[in-house]
A tleap script that builds the chain and sets N, CA, C and O, in Angstrom:
source leaprc.protein.ff14SB
mol = sequence {
  NMET ASN LYS LEU CYS LYS ILE GLU GLY CYS
  ASN GLU LYS HIE PHE ALA GLU TRP ARG LYS
  GLN TYR TYR GLN THR PRO SER GLY LYS ALA
  SER ASN LYS ALA HIE SER HIE ASN ARG ARG
  ALA LEU THR ASN ASP LEU THR LYS GLU THR
  VAL GLN LEU VAL TYR GLU ASP ASN ILE LYS
  LYS TYR GLY THR LEU THR CYS ILE LEU CYS
  ASN LYS PRO ILE ALA PHE GLY GLU ASP SER
  LEU ASP HIE LEU THR PRO LEU THR ARG GLN
  GLY THR ASN ASN TYR VAL ASN LEU GLY VAL
  ALA HIE ILE ILE CYS ASN SER LYS LYS GLY
  THR LYS THR LEU GLU GLU TRP PHE ASN LYS
  ASN LYS LYS GLU ALA LYS LEU CYS CGLN
}
set mol.1.N position { -7.661 -23.285 -16.008 }
set mol.1.CA position { -8.440 -22.103 -15.686 }
set mol.1.C position { -8.870 -21.408 -16.980 }
set mol.1.O position { -8.086 -21.286 -17.921 }
set mol.2.N position { -10.098 -20.966 -17.014 }
set mol.2.CA position { -10.653 -20.281 -18.165 }
set mol.2.C position { -10.025 -18.899 -18.308 }
set mol.2.O position { -9.801 -18.223 -17.304 }
set mol.3.N position { -9.738 -18.467 -19.531 }
set mol.3.CA position { -9.161 -17.137 -19.766 }
set mol.3.C position { -10.130 -16.035 -19.364 }
set mol.3.O position { -9.701 -14.960 -18.945 }
set mol.4.N position { -11.435 -16.286 -19.487 }
set mol.4.CA position { -12.433 -15.278 -19.165 }
set mol.4.C position { -12.752 -15.222 -17.677 }
set mol.4.O position { -13.370 -14.267 -17.206 }
set mol.5.N position { -12.339 -16.223 -16.952 }
set mol.5.CA position { -12.664 -16.295 -15.535 }
set mol.5.C position { -11.405 -16.605 -14.747 }
set mol.5.O position { -10.748 -17.617 -14.990 }
set mol.6.N position { -11.072 -15.745 -13.814 }
set mol.6.CA position { -9.858 -15.932 -13.033 }
set mol.6.C position { -10.113 -16.654 -11.710 }
set mol.6.O position { -9.198 -16.798 -10.899 }
set mol.7.N position { -11.342 -17.106 -11.485 }
set mol.7.CA position { -11.658 -17.801 -10.254 }
set mol.7.C position { -11.028 -19.183 -10.294 }
set mol.7.O position { -11.156 -19.914 -11.276 }
set mol.8.N position { -10.350 -19.526 -9.217 }
set mol.8.CA position { -9.627 -20.791 -9.157 }
set mol.8.C position { -10.586 -21.965 -9.376 }
set mol.8.O position { -11.677 -22.002 -8.805 }
set mol.9.N position { -10.176 -22.899 -10.189 }
set mol.9.CA position { -10.975 -24.088 -10.457 }
set mol.9.C position { -11.974 -23.916 -11.588 }
set mol.9.O position { -12.679 -24.864 -11.932 }
set mol.10.N position { -12.049 -22.757 -12.158 }
set mol.10.CA position { -12.988 -22.527 -13.256 }
set mol.10.C position { -12.385 -23.080 -14.542 }
set mol.10.O position { -11.274 -22.711 -14.923 }
set mol.11.N position { -13.109 -23.953 -15.200 }
set mol.11.CA position { -12.649 -24.479 -16.485 }
set mol.11.C position { -13.705 -24.182 -17.541 }
set mol.11.O position { -14.747 -23.600 -17.239 }
set mol.12.N position { -13.436 -24.580 -18.764 }
set mol.12.CA position { -14.348 -24.262 -19.875 }
set mol.12.C position { -15.759 -24.791 -19.617 }
set mol.12.O position { -16.746 -24.102 -19.875 }
set mol.13.N position { -15.844 -26.012 -19.109 }
set mol.13.CA position { -17.155 -26.613 -18.869 }
set mol.13.C position { -17.900 -25.834 -17.775 }
set mol.13.O position { -19.081 -25.521 -17.929 }
set mol.14.N position { -17.209 -25.525 -16.673 }
set mol.14.CA position { -17.820 -24.761 -15.590 }
set mol.14.C position { -18.312 -23.413 -16.096 }
set mol.14.O position { -19.434 -22.999 -15.803 }
set mol.15.N position { -17.465 -22.735 -16.855 }
set mol.15.CA position { -17.820 -21.399 -17.323 }
set mol.15.C position { -19.015 -21.455 -18.270 }
set mol.15.O position { -19.909 -20.613 -18.182 }
set mol.16.N position { -19.044 -22.426 -19.165 }
set mol.16.CA position { -20.165 -22.557 -20.108 }
set mol.16.C position { -21.466 -22.828 -19.361 }
set mol.16.O position { -22.500 -22.243 -19.685 }
set mol.17.N position { -21.422 -23.709 -18.365 }
set mol.17.CA position { -22.619 -24.013 -17.581 }
set mol.17.C position { -23.054 -22.790 -16.774 }
set mol.17.O position { -24.237 -22.456 -16.715 }
set mol.18.N position { -22.083 -22.137 -16.161 }
set mol.18.CA position { -22.385 -20.952 -15.359 }
set mol.18.C position { -23.007 -19.872 -16.229 }
set mol.18.O position { -24.013 -19.264 -15.862 }
set mol.19.N position { -22.398 -19.640 -17.388 }
set mol.19.CA position { -22.891 -18.592 -18.282 }
set mol.19.C position { -24.328 -18.883 -18.718 }
set mol.19.O position { -25.175 -17.989 -18.724 }
set mol.20.N position { -24.593 -20.124 -19.078 }
set mol.20.CA position { -25.927 -20.511 -19.524 }
set mol.20.C position { -26.944 -20.316 -18.393 }
set mol.20.O position { -28.062 -19.857 -18.626 }
set mol.21.N position { -26.543 -20.670 -17.173 }
set mol.21.CA position { -27.454 -20.630 -16.040 }
set mol.21.C position { -27.659 -19.221 -15.491 }
set mol.21.O position { -28.781 -18.844 -15.151 }
set mol.22.N position { -26.579 -18.443 -15.404 }
set mol.22.CA position { -26.670 -17.175 -14.695 }
set mol.22.C position { -26.479 -15.927 -15.537 }
set mol.22.O position { -26.968 -14.860 -15.167 }
set mol.23.N position { -25.788 -16.030 -16.645 }
set mol.23.CA position { -25.374 -14.802 -17.318 }
set mol.23.C position { -26.521 -14.021 -17.918 }
set mol.23.O position { -26.577 -12.800 -17.778 }
set mol.24.N position { -27.430 -14.696 -18.578 }
set mol.24.CA position { -28.491 -13.946 -19.231 }
set mol.24.C position { -29.843 -14.217 -18.595 }
set mol.24.O position { -30.183 -15.346 -18.239 }
set mol.25.N position { -30.589 -13.148 -18.469 }
set mol.25.CA position { -31.959 -13.233 -17.991 }
set mol.25.C position { -32.841 -13.476 -19.211 }
set mol.25.O position { -32.359 -13.392 -20.341 }
set mol.26.N position { -34.101 -13.770 -19.012 }
set mol.26.CA position { -34.976 -13.976 -20.177 }
set mol.26.C position { -35.000 -12.787 -21.137 }
set mol.26.O position { -35.241 -12.962 -22.331 }
set mol.27.N position { -34.753 -11.579 -20.624 }
set mol.27.CA position { -34.754 -10.397 -21.487 }
set mol.27.C position { -33.446 -10.256 -22.262 }
set mol.27.O position { -33.319 -9.368 -23.105 }
set mol.28.N position { -32.466 -11.131 -21.981 }
set mol.28.CA position { -31.203 -11.094 -22.702 }
set mol.28.C position { -30.137 -10.241 -22.034 }
set mol.28.O position { -29.026 -10.119 -22.549 }
set mol.29.N position { -30.468 -9.649 -20.888 }
set mol.29.CA position { -29.498 -8.816 -20.180 }
set mol.29.C position { -28.724 -9.650 -19.166 }
set mol.29.O position { -29.201 -10.680 -18.689 }
set mol.30.N position { -27.526 -9.184 -18.851 }
set mol.30.CA position { -26.714 -9.878 -17.856 }
set mol.30.C position { -27.375 -9.750 -16.486 }
set mol.30.O position { -27.912 -8.699 -16.135 }
set mol.31.N position { -27.325 -10.824 -15.730 }
set mol.31.CA position { -27.930 -10.818 -14.404 }
set mol.31.C position { -26.964 -10.247 -13.383 }
set mol.31.O position { -25.781 -10.067 -13.672 }
set mol.32.N position { -27.470 -9.960 -12.177 }
set mol.32.CA position { -26.615 -9.474 -11.096 }
set mol.32.C position { -25.562 -10.504 -10.724 }
set mol.32.O position { -24.443 -10.142 -10.360 }
set mol.33.N position { -25.903 -11.778 -10.811 }
set mol.33.CA position { -24.918 -12.817 -10.503 }
set mol.33.C position { -23.764 -12.766 -11.494 }
set mol.33.O position { -22.612 -12.996 -11.127 }
set mol.34.N position { -24.073 -12.464 -12.748 }
set mol.34.CA position { -23.014 -12.356 -13.758 }
set mol.34.C position { -22.104 -11.184 -13.428 }
set mol.34.O position { -20.882 -11.292 -13.526 }
set mol.35.N position { -22.697 -10.077 -13.042 }
set mol.35.CA position { -21.893 -8.904 -12.707 }
set mol.35.C position { -20.983 -9.190 -11.515 }
set mol.35.O position { -19.807 -8.827 -11.533 }
set mol.36.N position { -21.517 -9.835 -10.485 }
set mol.36.CA position { -20.688 -10.101 -9.311 }
set mol.36.C position { -19.607 -11.127 -9.636 }
set mol.36.O position { -18.499 -11.026 -9.111 }
set mol.37.N position { -19.896 -12.103 -10.481 }
set mol.37.CA position { -18.898 -13.093 -10.890 }
set mol.37.C position { -17.767 -12.409 -11.652 }
set mol.37.O position { -16.591 -12.672 -11.402 }
set mol.38.N position { -18.134 -11.528 -12.587 }
set mol.38.CA position { -17.119 -10.817 -13.365 }
set mol.38.C position { -16.292 -9.890 -12.485 }
set mol.38.O position { -15.079 -9.791 -12.667 }
set mol.39.N position { -16.925 -9.213 -11.538 }
set mol.39.CA position { -16.208 -8.310 -10.647 }
set mol.39.C position { -15.197 -9.094 -9.805 }
set mol.39.O position { -14.059 -8.656 -9.639 }
set mol.40.N position { -15.607 -10.247 -9.276 }
set mol.40.CA position { -14.678 -11.083 -8.499 }
set mol.40.C position { -13.513 -11.522 -9.366 }
set mol.40.O position { -12.368 -11.530 -8.914 }
set mol.41.N position { -13.795 -11.884 -10.599 }
set mol.41.CA position { -12.737 -12.358 -11.492 }
set mol.41.C position { -11.744 -11.245 -11.802 }
set mol.41.O position { -10.537 -11.484 -11.837 }
set mol.42.N position { -12.239 -10.035 -12.028 }
set mol.42.CA position { -11.372 -8.918 -12.404 }
set mol.42.C position { -10.591 -8.353 -11.227 }
set mol.42.O position { -9.484 -7.845 -11.406 }
set mol.43.N position { -11.152 -8.434 -10.031 }
set mol.43.CA position { -10.484 -7.836 -8.876 }
set mol.43.C position { -9.808 -8.884 -8.000 }
set mol.43.O position { -9.444 -8.593 -6.861 }
set mol.44.N position { -9.640 -10.072 -8.504 }
set mol.44.CA position { -9.067 -11.165 -7.731 }
set mol.44.C position { -7.680 -10.833 -7.194 }
set mol.44.O position { -7.342 -11.248 -6.085 }
set mol.45.N position { -6.870 -10.099 -7.946 }
set mol.45.CA position { -5.506 -9.799 -7.511 }
set mol.45.C position { -5.382 -8.418 -6.870 }
set mol.45.O position { -4.265 -7.959 -6.630 }
set mol.46.N position { -6.481 -7.752 -6.590 }
set mol.46.CA position { -6.468 -6.442 -5.941 }
set mol.46.C position { -6.502 -6.659 -4.435 }
set mol.46.O position { -7.438 -7.261 -3.910 }
set mol.47.N position { -5.477 -6.166 -3.738 }
set mol.47.CA position { -5.414 -6.379 -2.290 }
set mol.47.C position { -5.837 -5.127 -1.544 }
set mol.47.O position { -5.751 -4.017 -2.068 }
set mol.48.N position { -6.293 -5.318 -0.316 }
set mol.48.CA position { -6.696 -4.156 0.479 }
set mol.48.C position { -5.486 -3.300 0.839 }
set mol.48.O position { -5.626 -2.100 1.075 }
set mol.49.N position { -4.301 -3.903 0.884 }
set mol.49.CA position { -3.081 -3.139 1.150 }
set mol.49.C position { -2.801 -2.158 0.006 }
set mol.49.O position { -2.402 -1.017 0.240 }
set mol.50.N position { -3.015 -2.610 -1.222 }
set mol.50.CA position { -2.815 -1.745 -2.393 }
set mol.50.C position { -3.814 -0.590 -2.368 }
set mol.50.O position { -3.446 0.560 -2.606 }
set mol.51.N position { -5.070 -0.897 -2.082 }
set mol.51.CA position { -6.112 0.128 -2.031 }
set mol.51.C position { -5.784 1.141 -0.932 }
set mol.51.O position { -5.898 2.348 -1.141 }
set mol.52.N position { -5.380 0.649 0.228 }
set mol.52.CA position { -5.043 1.536 1.335 }
set mol.52.C position { -3.876 2.453 0.967 }
set mol.52.O position { -3.885 3.638 1.301 }
set mol.53.N position { -2.884 1.909 0.287 }
set mol.53.CA position { -1.722 2.705 -0.131 }
set mol.53.C position { -2.128 3.800 -1.120 }
set mol.53.O position { -1.624 4.921 -1.049 }
set mol.54.N position { -3.038 3.476 -2.041 }
set mol.54.CA position { -3.525 4.466 -3.013 }
set mol.54.C position { -4.205 5.619 -2.274 }
set mol.54.O position { -3.950 6.785 -2.577 }
set mol.55.N position { -5.069 5.301 -1.308 }
set mol.55.CA position { -5.772 6.335 -0.549 }
set mol.55.C position { -4.803 7.159 0.293 }
set mol.55.O position { -4.893 8.387 0.310 }
set mol.56.N position { -3.878 6.501 0.989 }
set mol.56.CA position { -2.913 7.213 1.835 }
set mol.56.C position { -2.034 8.144 1.012 }
set mol.56.O position { -1.783 9.279 1.419 }
set mol.57.N position { -1.567 7.682 -0.131 }
set mol.57.CA position { -0.709 8.510 -0.982 }
set mol.57.C position { -1.463 9.696 -1.575 }
set mol.57.O position { -0.888 10.767 -1.764 }
set mol.58.N position { -2.751 9.507 -1.871 }
set mol.58.CA position { -3.577 10.603 -2.368 }
set mol.58.C position { -3.671 11.697 -1.303 }
set mol.58.O position { -3.532 12.881 -1.609 }
set mol.59.N position { -3.905 11.302 -0.069 }
set mol.59.CA position { -4.022 12.265 1.030 }
set mol.59.C position { -2.677 12.962 1.272 }
set mol.59.O position { -2.640 14.169 1.509 }
set mol.60.N position { -1.582 12.208 1.214 }
set mol.60.CA position { -0.254 12.812 1.391 }
set mol.60.C position { 0.035 13.834 0.298 }
set mol.60.O position { 0.601 14.893 0.572 }
set mol.61.N position { -0.346 13.526 -0.928 }
set mol.61.CA position { -0.057 14.410 -2.067 }
set mol.61.C position { -0.872 15.700 -2.014 }
set mol.61.O position { -0.335 16.781 -2.257 }
set mol.62.N position { -2.170 15.594 -1.699 }
set mol.62.CA position { -3.056 16.750 -1.777 }
set mol.62.C position { -3.403 17.357 -0.410 }
set mol.62.O position { -3.931 18.468 -0.355 }
set mol.63.N position { -3.122 16.663 0.674 }
set mol.63.CA position { -3.477 17.152 2.008 }
set mol.63.C position { -4.851 16.706 2.455 }
set mol.63.O position { -5.135 16.675 3.652 }
set mol.64.N position { -5.701 16.363 1.517 }
set mol.64.CA position { -7.025 15.832 1.790 }
set mol.64.C position { -7.380 14.903 0.622 }
set mol.64.O position { -6.775 14.999 -0.446 }
set mol.65.N position { -8.330 14.028 0.812 }
set mol.65.CA position { -8.715 13.113 -0.259 }
set mol.65.C position { -9.243 13.930 -1.444 }
set mol.65.O position { -10.211 14.678 -1.310 }
set mol.66.N position { -8.598 13.778 -2.598 }
set mol.66.CA position { -8.885 14.614 -3.758 }
set mol.66.C position { -9.087 13.762 -5.008 }
set mol.66.O position { -8.387 12.771 -5.217 }
set mol.67.N position { -10.035 14.154 -5.822 }
set mol.67.CA position { -10.358 13.444 -7.064 }
set mol.67.C position { -9.247 13.651 -8.096 }
set mol.67.O position { -8.832 14.783 -8.342 }
set mol.68.N position { -8.774 12.578 -8.687 }
set mol.68.CA position { -7.728 12.689 -9.703 }
set mol.68.C position { -8.285 13.169 -11.040 }
set mol.68.O position { -7.524 13.540 -11.933 }
set mol.69.N position { -9.602 13.162 -11.180 }
set mol.69.CA position { -10.215 13.559 -12.443 }
set mol.69.C position { -10.603 15.034 -12.482 }
set mol.69.O position { -10.468 15.680 -13.521 }
set mol.70.N position { -11.085 15.575 -11.360 }
set mol.70.CA position { -11.505 16.980 -11.350 }
set mol.70.C position { -10.695 17.833 -10.371 }
set mol.70.O position { -10.878 19.049 -10.309 }
set mol.71.N position { -9.812 17.207 -9.617 }
set mol.71.CA position { -8.948 17.890 -8.638 }
set mol.71.C position { -9.717 18.626 -7.547 }
set mol.71.O position { -9.211 19.603 -6.995 }
set mol.72.N position { -10.922 18.181 -7.228 }
set mol.72.CA position { -11.703 18.769 -6.135 }
set mol.72.C position { -11.712 17.795 -4.960 }
set mol.72.O position { -11.621 16.583 -5.157 }
set mol.73.N position { -11.821 18.324 -3.728 }
set mol.73.CA position { -11.864 17.441 -2.553 }
set mol.73.C position { -13.055 16.486 -2.619 }
set mol.73.O position { -14.103 16.806 -3.180 }
set mol.74.N position { -12.863 15.316 -2.035 }
set mol.74.CA position { -13.910 14.295 -2.030 }
set mol.74.C position { -14.510 14.204 -0.634 }
set mol.74.O position { -13.791 13.976 0.338 }
set mol.75.N position { -15.832 14.380 -0.530 }
set mol.75.CA position { -16.528 14.254 0.748 }
set mol.75.C position { -16.626 12.778 1.135 }
set mol.75.O position { -16.550 11.893 0.282 }
set mol.76.N position { -16.794 12.534 2.414 }
set mol.76.CA position { -16.904 11.169 2.922 }
set mol.76.C position { -18.046 10.434 2.219 }
set mol.76.O position { -19.165 10.940 2.135 }
set mol.77.N position { -17.754 9.253 1.724 }
set mol.77.CA position { -18.769 8.426 1.076 }
set mol.77.C position { -18.963 8.695 -0.406 }
set mol.77.O position { -19.749 8.005 -1.056 }
set mol.78.N position { -18.266 9.683 -0.955 }
set mol.78.CA position { -18.400 10.000 -2.375 }
set mol.78.C position { -17.195 9.536 -3.175 }
set mol.78.O position { -17.023 9.941 -4.325 }
set mol.79.N position { -16.361 8.695 -2.586 }
set mol.79.CA position { -15.122 8.258 -3.226 }
set mol.79.C position { -15.278 6.905 -3.901 }
set mol.79.O position { -16.135 6.099 -3.540 }
set mol.80.N position { -14.424 6.684 -4.887 }
set mol.80.CA position { -14.365 5.392 -5.554 }
set mol.80.C position { -12.941 5.167 -6.048 }
set mol.80.O position { -12.184 6.117 -6.247 }
set mol.81.N position { -12.597 3.935 -6.238 }
set mol.81.CA position { -11.285 3.582 -6.764 }
set mol.81.C position { -11.383 3.574 -8.281 }
set mol.81.O position { -12.243 2.900 -8.848 }
set mol.82.N position { -10.509 4.320 -8.935 }
set mol.82.CA position { -10.547 4.433 -10.387 }
set mol.82.C position { -9.340 3.748 -11.002 }
set mol.82.O position { -8.217 3.905 -10.525 }
set mol.83.N position { -9.575 2.989 -12.060 }
set mol.83.CA position { -8.481 2.403 -12.835 }
set mol.83.C position { -8.139 3.400 -13.937 }
set mol.83.O position { -8.977 3.693 -14.790 }
set mol.84.N position { -6.931 3.917 -13.927 }
set mol.84.CA position { -6.529 4.931 -14.901 }
set mol.84.C position { -6.653 4.384 -16.321 }
set mol.84.O position { -7.142 5.074 -17.216 }
set mol.85.N position { -6.216 3.156 -16.522 }
set mol.85.CA position { -6.506 2.415 -17.749 }
set mol.85.C position { -7.486 1.316 -17.330 }
set mol.85.O position { -7.107 0.410 -16.588 }
set mol.86.N position { -8.727 1.380 -17.789 }
set mol.86.CA position { -9.747 0.426 -17.327 }
set mol.86.C position { -9.357 -1.036 -17.558 }
set mol.86.O position { -8.625 -1.365 -18.491 }
set mol.87.N position { -9.864 -1.891 -16.690 }
set mol.87.CA position { -9.601 -3.324 -16.821 }
set mol.87.C position { -10.093 -3.849 -18.167 }
set mol.87.O position { -9.506 -4.773 -18.731 }
set mol.88.N position { -11.168 -3.259 -18.675 }
set mol.88.CA position { -11.718 -3.696 -19.956 }
set mol.88.C position { -10.820 -3.314 -21.124 }
set mol.88.O position { -11.022 -3.775 -22.247 }
set mol.89.N position { -9.821 -2.465 -20.855 }
set mol.89.CA position { -8.893 -2.041 -21.904 }
set mol.89.C position { -7.470 -2.457 -21.543 }
set mol.89.O position { -6.511 -1.724 -21.784 }
set mol.90.N position { -7.357 -3.624 -20.971 }
set mol.90.CA position { -6.089 -4.248 -20.596 }
set mol.90.C position { -5.367 -3.510 -19.468 }
set mol.90.O position { -4.143 -3.594 -19.366 }
set mol.91.N position { -6.104 -2.792 -18.621 }
set mol.91.CA position { -5.530 -2.189 -17.431 }
set mol.91.C position { -5.290 -3.263 -16.379 }
set mol.91.O position { -5.742 -4.400 -16.520 }
set mol.92.N position { -4.585 -2.897 -15.342 }
set mol.92.CA position { -4.275 -3.852 -14.274 }
set mol.92.C position { -4.737 -3.301 -12.931 }
set mol.92.O position { -5.198 -2.163 -12.834 }
set mol.93.N position { -4.606 -4.126 -11.902 }
set mol.93.CA position { -4.901 -3.713 -10.544 }
set mol.93.C position { -3.638 -3.268 -9.820 }
set mol.93.O position { -3.625 -3.197 -8.591 }
set mol.94.N position { -2.580 -2.968 -10.561 }
set mol.94.CA position { -1.335 -2.510 -9.961 }
set mol.94.C position { -1.505 -1.103 -9.397 }
set mol.94.O position { -2.337 -0.327 -9.868 }
set mol.95.N position { -0.709 -0.791 -8.390 }
set mol.95.CA position { -0.753 0.511 -7.728 }
set mol.95.C position { -0.663 1.670 -8.725 }
set mol.95.O position { -1.388 2.656 -8.590 }
set mol.96.N position { 0.209 1.562 -9.713 }
set mol.96.CA position { 0.429 2.670 -10.657 }
set mol.96.C position { -0.777 2.922 -11.560 }
set mol.96.O position { -0.854 3.973 -12.196 }
set mol.97.N position { -1.714 1.987 -11.629 }
set mol.97.CA position { -2.895 2.139 -12.473 }
set mol.97.C position { -4.137 2.534 -11.669 }
set mol.97.O position { -5.243 2.551 -12.209 }
set mol.98.N position { -3.962 2.847 -10.394 }
set mol.98.CA position { -5.108 3.137 -9.543 }
set mol.98.C position { -5.083 4.568 -9.039 }
set mol.98.O position { -4.014 5.147 -8.845 }
set mol.99.N position { -6.255 5.136 -8.829 }
set mol.99.CA position { -6.389 6.461 -8.256 }
set mol.99.C position { -7.734 6.572 -7.561 }
set mol.99.O position { -8.573 5.677 -7.667 }
set mol.100.N position { -7.935 7.668 -6.853 }
set mol.100.CA position { -9.187 7.903 -6.141 }
set mol.100.C position { -9.948 8.997 -6.878 }
set mol.100.O position { -9.377 10.022 -7.251 }
set mol.101.N position { -11.239 8.771 -7.082 }
set mol.101.CA position { -12.070 9.744 -7.797 }
set mol.101.C position { -13.455 9.807 -7.177 }
set mol.101.O position { -13.870 8.891 -6.467 }
set mol.102.N position { -14.166 10.892 -7.451 }
set mol.102.CA position { -15.578 10.958 -7.067 }
set mol.102.C position { -16.307 9.825 -7.790 }
set mol.102.O position { -15.916 9.440 -8.892 }
set mol.103.N position { -17.335 9.304 -7.191 }
set mol.103.CA position { -18.144 8.267 -7.845 }
set mol.103.C position { -18.696 8.807 -9.161 }
set mol.103.O position { -18.689 8.110 -10.176 }
set mol.104.N position { -19.175 10.051 -9.141 }
set mol.104.CA position { -19.767 10.654 -10.339 }
set mol.104.C position { -18.723 10.831 -11.440 }
set mol.104.O position { -18.979 10.516 -12.603 }
set mol.105.N position { -17.537 11.339 -11.064 }
set mol.105.CA position { -16.475 11.534 -12.065 }
set mol.105.C position { -16.055 10.199 -12.665 }
set mol.105.O position { -15.858 10.084 -13.874 }
set mol.106.N position { -15.921 9.200 -11.811 }
set mol.106.CA position { -15.515 7.869 -12.258 }
set mol.106.C position { -16.562 7.294 -13.215 }
set mol.106.O position { -16.226 6.672 -14.222 }
set mol.107.N position { -17.822 7.512 -12.885 }
set mol.107.CA position { -18.905 7.018 -13.734 }
set mol.107.C position { -18.894 7.723 -15.094 }
set mol.107.O position { -19.098 7.081 -16.125 }
set mol.108.N position { -18.659 9.030 -15.102 }
set mol.108.CA position { -18.603 9.783 -16.357 }
set mol.108.C position { -17.400 9.362 -17.202 }
set mol.108.O position { -17.472 9.346 -18.430 }
set mol.109.N position { -16.306 9.026 -16.542 }
set mol.109.CA position { -15.099 8.602 -17.263 }
set mol.109.C position { -15.357 7.285 -17.993 }
set mol.109.O position { -14.868 7.076 -19.103 }
set mol.110.N position { -16.118 6.413 -17.367 }
set mol.110.CA position { -16.461 5.137 -17.995 }
set mol.110.C position { -15.244 4.311 -18.361 }
set mol.110.O position { -14.388 4.048 -17.516 }
set mol.111.N position { -15.166 3.902 -19.617 }
set mol.111.CA position { -14.056 3.054 -20.067 }
set mol.111.C position { -12.967 3.848 -20.786 }
set mol.111.O position { -12.133 3.275 -21.486 }
set mol.112.N position { -12.982 5.156 -20.609 }
set mol.112.CA position { -11.912 5.967 -21.207 }
set mol.112.C position { -10.639 5.830 -20.381 }
set mol.112.O position { -10.692 5.574 -19.178 }
set mol.113.N position { -9.503 6.000 -21.033 }
set mol.113.CA position { -8.242 6.062 -20.295 }
set mol.113.C position { -8.145 7.461 -19.697 }
set mol.113.O position { -8.908 8.356 -20.061 }
set mol.114.N position { -7.201 7.640 -18.777 }
set mol.114.CA position { -7.021 8.943 -18.153 }
set mol.114.C position { -6.694 10.010 -19.204 }
set mol.114.O position { -7.192 11.133 -19.132 }
set mol.115.N position { -5.866 9.655 -20.164 }
set mol.115.CA position { -5.492 10.585 -21.239 }
set mol.115.C position { -6.711 10.980 -22.073 }
set mol.115.O position { -6.904 12.157 -22.377 }
set mol.116.N position { -7.529 9.998 -22.439 }
set mol.116.CA position { -8.737 10.280 -23.210 }
set mol.116.C position { -9.692 11.178 -22.425 }
set mol.116.O position { -10.312 12.079 -22.989 }
set mol.117.N position { -9.805 10.926 -21.126 }
set mol.117.CA position { -10.680 11.719 -20.266 }
set mol.117.C position { -10.250 13.189 -20.264 }
set mol.117.O position { -11.074 14.084 -20.452 }
set mol.118.N position { -8.950 13.427 -20.050 }
set mol.118.CA position { -8.464 14.808 -20.005 }
set mol.118.C position { -8.556 15.483 -21.373 }
set mol.118.O position { -8.872 16.670 -21.446 }
set mol.119.N position { -8.288 14.757 -22.452 }
set mol.119.CA position { -8.414 15.332 -23.798 }
set mol.119.C position { -9.859 15.744 -24.082 }
set mol.119.O position { -10.100 16.821 -24.627 }
set mol.120.N position { -10.807 14.907 -23.719 }
set mol.120.CA position { -12.228 15.204 -23.933 }
set mol.120.C position { -12.654 16.415 -23.125 }
set mol.120.O position { -13.374 17.277 -23.630 }
set mol.121.N position { -12.218 16.488 -21.875 }
set mol.121.CA position { -12.619 17.611 -21.014 }
set mol.121.C position { -11.988 18.918 -21.458 }
set mol.121.O position { -12.603 19.972 -21.297 }
set mol.122.N position { -10.782 18.887 -22.013 }
set mol.122.CA position { -10.165 20.112 -22.537 }
set mol.122.C position { -10.961 20.631 -23.721 }
set mol.122.O position { -11.188 21.836 -23.833 }
set mol.123.N position { -11.391 19.735 -24.612 }
set mol.123.CA position { -12.174 20.140 -25.787 }
set mol.123.C position { -13.504 20.734 -25.361 }
set mol.123.O position { -13.938 21.742 -25.919 }
set mol.124.N position { -14.169 20.116 -24.362 }
set mol.124.CA position { -15.456 20.623 -23.885 }
set mol.124.C position { -15.291 21.985 -23.224 }
set mol.124.O position { -16.146 22.856 -23.380 }
set mol.125.N position { -14.192 22.178 -22.482 }
set mol.125.CA position { -13.941 23.465 -21.818 }
set mol.125.C position { -13.734 24.564 -22.858 }
set mol.125.O position { -14.204 25.685 -22.666 }
set mol.126.N position { -13.036 24.260 -23.962 }
set mol.126.CA position { -12.816 25.246 -25.022 }
set mol.126.C position { -14.128 25.624 -25.698 }
set mol.126.O position { -14.338 26.787 -26.042 }
set mol.127.N position { -15.017 24.638 -25.891 }
set mol.127.CA position { -16.310 24.913 -26.530 }
set mol.127.C position { -17.191 25.823 -25.691 }
set mol.127.O position { -17.997 26.584 -26.225 }
set mol.128.N position { -17.035 25.742 -24.378 }
set mol.128.CA position { -17.874 26.545 -23.468 }
set mol.128.C position { -17.405 27.982 -23.361 }
set mol.128.O position { -18.167 28.835 -22.907 }
set mol.129.N position { -16.170 28.285 -23.767 }
set mol.129.CA position { -15.648 29.630 -23.620 }
set mol.129.C position { -16.105 30.545 -24.721 }
set mol.129.O position { -15.745 31.722 -24.735 }
savepdb mol mol.pdb
quit
């Protein structure tokens, strides 16, 4: 199995052929097929039971679905699963590394760790005062 691809049966030859065929468009950008392939590879060990437990525990803790980044309630359809330490920074799909956040908050957090996110927001809050 290729280190870059966690899909079963993927080897170096398969990955090289796949990358050549699908990864880059003529403009040099990654294609949608590349994004979906990478997403499948990264979330291969994420189970729906783990996701359900994260959501249930969030509701138990706060009384309603609440964003771990801004601590505000999340309206239906505005939620996303957040990796506290992003997968791109050696995070995992383990329960302890997952939380629920607004789609917008999660997008703004990007590849920052939870600690980096809170440190940045504290500095910005001080500048605004």
